[in-house]
N, C-alpha and C positions, 0 to 999 in steps of 0.2 A: 405526600408530595404531589404536585399537579402534573409534573412532567419528569421523564427520565433524566433530563439535564439537571433539574433542580435536585433530584434524589442523589445522583452521583456527585454533583458539586457539594451537596451537604455532607456526603461521606468524607470527602477530602477536607473540608473545612472543619468538621467536628473533630476529626482525629488528629489534625495537624495545624490547628489554629495558632498554637504557640510558635511553631516553626515559621508560619507565614508572618506572624508578628515580628519575629527576629529578623527575617529578611526585609520586611518593610522598614524596620528600625535602621538596618544597615544602609538601605537606599536613601533614607532621610538624612542620616549622618553624612553619607557621601555627597548628597546635594548641598547640604549646609557647608561642608568642607570646600566644595568647589566655589560656592558663593563667597566664602571668606577669602579664598585665594584671589578670585577675579575681582570682586567688588571692593573688598576692603584692603587689598594689597598685602595680604599675609605672606611673608617671605617663605617660600617653599619651592623646592626644586626636585622634579621627578625625572630629570634627564639621565639618571643612572639606572641600569636594569634592576639593581637590588631594591631601590626604593619603589620603583614602579611595581615590582613583583609583590612587595610587602603590602602596598596600599591597594592595588587593583587586582593583580593576578590571583593571589592566594585567596582573598575573600570571595572574588567572583567565581573562582574554581570550586570553592567549598559550597557556595550557593547552588551552582550548577549540579554538582554531585548530589546534593540534598534533594533537589527537584527531580533528578533522575530516579532516585530511590523512592521518592514519594509517589510520583505519578505512575510508576511501574509496579507499585505495591511491594517494593523490595523490603519494606519494614515488616510485612505481614507474613512472609513465607520463607521457606528454606530454598536458597538459590541452588543448592546441589541436589535437591530432590527430583524424582522423576515426574511427579505430578506438577501441574501448573501452579504458579504462585499467585494467580488471580484468586482473591478471596472467595471461597465456596459459598459464603453467606449471600453474596451478591448474585449468584446464579438463580436464586429464587425470586428475584425481582420480576414483575410482570412487564418486561421489556425485551426487545430483540437482542440477539448477540451482537448485531451491528452497533446498537446503541451502547452496549456494555463496553465494546472496544473503541467506538468512535469518540465518545464524550471524554474519557480520560486523555485520549490523544489530542483532542481539541483544547482541553484545559491546559495540558502540558505545553503544547505549542504556544498558546497565548502567554503562559508564564515565561517561557524562554524569550519570546519576542519582547515582552515588557522588561525583562531583566536586561536584555541587550540594549533596548532603547534608552533606558535610564543610565546604564553604564556608558553608552556612547555620548549621551547628552551631558551628564554630570561627572563622568570620570575624569580625574586629573591626568589627562594624557600628556606625554612628553611633547615638548615643542618640536615642530617639524614632522611629527608622526602623522602619516596619512591614514586616518581611521576609516575602515571599510563601513559600508552603509547597511547592506542587507545580508550578505552571505554568512556572517557568524551566527545570526539568529536562525537562518534557514538550516545551517549545518547542525546547530544544537537541536532544532526540532526534528530533523531527520534521524539523528543519532538517538534521540529519545524515542521516536516512533519505532525504530528497529529494536531498541532495548525492550520496549513494551512487548513487541511481537515475539521476540525470542525468549523473554522471561515468562510469558503466558502460555507458551507452547509446551505440551507434554512431551517427554522424551522417554526413550526405552532403557536408558542407563543412567544411573546416578552420577552426577557431575558432568554429563554430556552438555547440559545447558550452558555451563560456563565456557566450555571449549568452543562451542558453536558461536556463542555471543562474542567471545574474544576474537576469534578469527574474522568474523564478518565486520564487526565494528572497527577493528584495526585496519582491515582492507579499505573501508570507506575513508578512514582518516588518512591513510597513506596516499590514496589517490588524490585527495584534495590538497594535501601538503605538497605533493609532487607538482600539481598544477600551479600552486603558488610559487614553488621553488624555481620553476622555469618561467616565471614572470607572467603567468596567465592572468588576464584581467577578470574583473568581477563577473561579467556576463558568462565567461567560460566556467567559472566555479558554480554559478547558478544553474547552468545547463547540466552540469554533472550531478548536482544535488536534487534539482526539482523532480526528475522522474523517480527518485528513490522514495519520495513521500507517499504517493498513492500505493506503491508496491508494499511499503511497510504497513499501511493501514489495512490493505486487503489481507496481508499475512496475519496481522493482529486479529482481524475478524475471524479468520479461519481457526486461529489458535484458541480463541475464546469459545467458539462453537464446539470445537473438538473437546476442550476441557469440560464444557458445560454438560455434555452428554456422557462424561465419565470415560472417555476413550484415552486410556493411558497405556501405550505399548510397553511390553516387557521383553527385553532382549537378554535378560539375565540367565534364563535357562540354557539357550544354545551356547552362550559364552562360558557358563559354568561347566557344561559337558566338555567343551573344548579345553578348558583349563584342567579338568581331570585327566584328559588324554595326554596333555603336555606334562603336567606334574601330578602323577597319580599319588594318592595318599589318603589317609583317614581324615574325614571331615570332622571338624570340631563342632559338636552340637550342644555343648553346655559350657558354663563358666564355673571356675573353681570356687568363686566366692561372690556374694552380693556386691561387694565393692568393685570387683572386676567387671561385673555386668553393668553397674552404674557408670563406670568410666567409659565403657564401650558405648552406652546409650548417649552419654553427654557428647562424645565425639561425633556420633552419627547425627545428632540433632544440631549441634552448634559449632563443631570443630572446623568444618570447611568454610565458615562464613568469612573470616578474616583473609585466608589465602585467596578466596574468590574475589573479594573486593580489591585486594592488592593486585591480583592478576589482571583484572579489568583495567585498572587505572594506570598501572606501570608502563605498558607499551605506549600509551598516549604521551606520557611525560618523556620517556626516552627517545621517542620519535623526534622531539625537538632538537636533539643533538645533531641531527643531519643538517639543520639549518643554522647551527651555531658554531660551526667549526672555526670560524674566524673571529669569534667573540669570546675570549677566555672568561670574562665576568659572567656572561650568560651561561656558559658551560658549567661554571661553579654553581650558579643558582639552580640549574636543572638537576644536577647531581644532588644538591642539598635537598631539593624537593622530592627526589626519588628516595633518598634515605629517610626522609621524614614521613613518607607515605604509610608504612606499616603502623607507627604509633598514631598517626592522624586517623587512618581508617579504623583503627581499633576502637576509637570513640564511638563510631557507628555500629561496629560489630558487637560492642558491649551491650547494645540494646536487646540483642537476641540471646546473648550469653546469660544475662541476668534473669531471663524468664525461667520459670520452674515447671510450666506446663509442657507436655509433649506435643509435637506436631506443629510448633510455631504459632500457637494461639496468641491473640493480642492481649489476653488477660494475664495478670500477674498473680492471681489467686492460686491457692494450692488445691489441686483436685484430690479425690480419694486415692487415685493411682499413685500420686506423689506422697501423700501423707502416710500411707500404709506400707511403704517399702521397708524391708527389714534392715534399715540403716539409721544411724543417728544423724541428727542435723549436721554435726561436724563432719561425718563421713561423706555426706552429700556435698558439702562444700569442698572437701578435699578432692572429690572426683571432678568438680568444676575447675579447680585450680590446676589439676593435671591436664585436663583438656585444654585449658588456656595456654599452658606451656607448650604442648604439642602444636597447637594452632599457631602460636608465635614462631616456633621453629620452622614450620612449613612456610609461613609467609616470608620469613627472612631468607629461606632457601631460594625462593623465587627471585628475591632482590639480588642475592649474591651470584646467581647464575645470569640474570638478565643484564645487570649493569656492565660486567666485563664484555659480554657479547655486543652490547650497544656501543661501548667505547671502541671496540675493534672495528665494527662495521662502519661507524661514523668517522673514523680516522681521528678521533679526539683522545685516544689512549695516550699518545706521546705527551700531550699537554698535561694530563693527570700525572704521568710518571715524572715529568719535570717538576711539578709541584711537590711531589713526594721527595725528590732529591733535595729541593731547597729546604724542606722541613728537616730532613736528616742532617743537612749541613748546619742548620741553625741550632738544633737542640741535641744532636748526637743520635746515634743509632739506638741505644737502649731506651732513651726517653721517647724517641719517635715510635718505636714498637709498642711501648707501654701506652702512649697516648692513643695510638690506633686501636689497641685492644680495649682500652678504657672507653673510647668513643663508641665502639661497637657494643660493648657491654651495656652502656647507658641507653643506647637506642633499643637494644633487645629487651632490657628490663623495663624501659618506658612502654614498650608495646604490650608486654605482659601486664604491667601495672594498669594501663588503660582498660584492659579487658576485665580485670578483677576488682579494681578499686571501687566501682559503683555497684558491686554485687549486693551490698547491704540495702541499697535503694530499691532495686527490683525485687529482691527476695522478701522485702517487708510487706509486699502486696498492696501498697498504697499507689493507686494509679496517678493521683495528683502529684506525688513525689517524683515518679518516673518522668512525667511530662514536664514538670518544672525543671528537673535536672537537664533534660534535653534542650529546653528553651535557654537556660542559663549557659550551657555549653556553646550553643550557636551564637548567643549574644556576645560571649567572651571572644569567640573566634572572629566576629565581625568588627570588634572595636580594638582588639589588642594590637593589630598591625598599624593602623593609623596613629594610635596613641603612642606606640613605641617610636615611630618616626618623628612624631611631634616632640617627644621628650628629647630625642637626640638633637633635633634642630634647636631646641632651647637649652642653652648651656646652664642657665641658673637652675632650672628644674632638675637637670641631670646631676649637677653637683650636689643638690639637696638630697636626691635619692641615694647617691653614693655615700654621703655623710651619714644618712639615717639607715643605711643598709644593715649594719650590725644589730640595731635595735629592732628593725623589722623582722630579720631572721630569728632573733631571740624570742620575739613574741610568737611567731609562727611555731617555732620548735616547742615552746612552752604549752601552747594550745594543743599541739599534737600529742605530747606526752601526757597531758591531763586527760585527753580523750582516750588514749590507750589505757591509762590506769582505770578509767571508768568502765571501759569495755572488759578489761581483765577481771575487775570485781564482779561484773555481771556474769561472765563466763564461770567464775568460781562459785558464785551463789546459786546459779541455775544448774550446776554440775553438767554443763555441756561438754566440757573437756576435763581430763584428769589433771590433778595437781602436777604430775610429772610432765605432762604435755605443756602446761603453762610455763613451768620453769625452763624446760628445754627450748620452747619458742622464744622466750625472753633472752636466754643465753645466746641462741643463734643470732637473733637480731642484734645484740650487743657486739658480738664478734664481727658481724658484717659491717656495722657502723665504725668500729675501731680500725678494721682492715682498710675500709674506704678512706677513713681519715688519714691513716698513715700513708696511703698511696698518694692522696692529694697533697699532703705535706711534702713528700719527696718530689712531686712534680712542680708544685706551684708556690710553696712557701717562700715569701720574700718579706722585706721590711714593710711593704705596702699591703701584703695579704697575711694577716696574723693567723696563727694556728687555730685559735678559737673560732674564727669565722669559717674555716674549712670544716671544723667539727659540726657547726650548725648546719652547714650544707649537707654533710653526710647524714645527719639525723633526719633532715627533711626529705631527702631523696629515697631513703630506705623505707619500703612499705611497712606499715604497722597497724594503725588504728582502724582504717577503713576496711582492710582485709579481715581483721579480727572481728569486726562488727557483723560480718556476714552470718556466722552461726546463730547469734542471738536474734537477728532479723528473721532468718528462716524458721527458727524454733517458735518465735512469736506468731508468725504467719501460719505455721503448720498446725498449731494447737489452739488457735483462737476460736 
């Protein structure tokens, strides 16, 4: 490369070109959609908060979070680690620390500005909405610059990076939203944000220089001595089994990833409740977004969970350290599944604590209580309780499922498969919302989908069962699991499907919703084939 700018830019492009392609495709689709609405008179109304959130807010928010993770190297490191997540391989480049910190900040800021400019120009904004000009792009750039600085800084304690970043970013966000809430004009918001940018860049330069010379503080010793004084006892210096040691290692490497991502995003979402106390529909959308945050962020956390190398390496190959562990491939997968379960529970604990607090502080709690009373009056207390528990169980299982259902892709060691899956996920997220709204707007298409729904679900269920049978045959032939384990796993899956089917029949069965349709739904939502494919994928990657 002829310059540091080209080298660092090539680094981003080479590793994330499929993500850039997905974002570009979304912006092109958005521009075409705006052209169709304005020039061709396509009947479409975005004056409701729900439609606007589906078409604009959700895809744009997803793109912003992806760019934050990309330009801060969040995909390459452990957010909870003490060391900097800035890739150590880049410290060997013959460039200054200022260039290492400055060019990612410049590229990230340019990406944020381009994203906002396209969204402002081609976004289907509601009629009568005064779209701001500059401050959203500047705010996104400032938040990205501070995210980079705080992510690249070494810390003395594991997990301290998350706490510092969360407090500082939420503080900036609250100050800006307070200025807007009290009807501050755009120059005031710019005056608040503009001084933050050079401070963030200088902090990022200091963080990179400190990490580059290997300066990682360690505060564990003093705190450990303090802990022994407070709670004296024998220190555990060994594990009872290799399985227990592997479960501990999986948690240390990948467990905090999802709770960290949820903890960073959730305050920004719930802060919107303070400006939506007089808009019940918007409160509903905000709460729905908060509840969907763990399964949504699990899609990104799964990129680190499915790695098999220690230390957050970008490669998906199996190292000798991994291949020679005294564990079977199935036992290694079980450790990852347990880690994913604890990570899911930790993330949802944050949601269950933060949402009631936000409802109380924003004075929107009575509104939610009134909704709950209306639901109880409509369906009765037993069904309302079961519906609430079922909804929570679905969200909880969906989060865990997102973490583990793509294990077989990463554990196969095929880098092209991993990148293709990320690209397809981003592409799906960018087109599903506009497509869903378009389908609802066109009654003929919606009626056709409803009529064909049983056949579509039956075809998907058949494909899933065929794939599960193929995986089970491979597990049996390769002796990756015992016959008893295969039979027990199939029996447990069948019991879960039948129990879920019975619950759905009790709740939803009507002349318009036949029982067999609910059985197909139960088959499709219960994990089976992709989770079962993880041991064969790891065994093939481990012994090739």
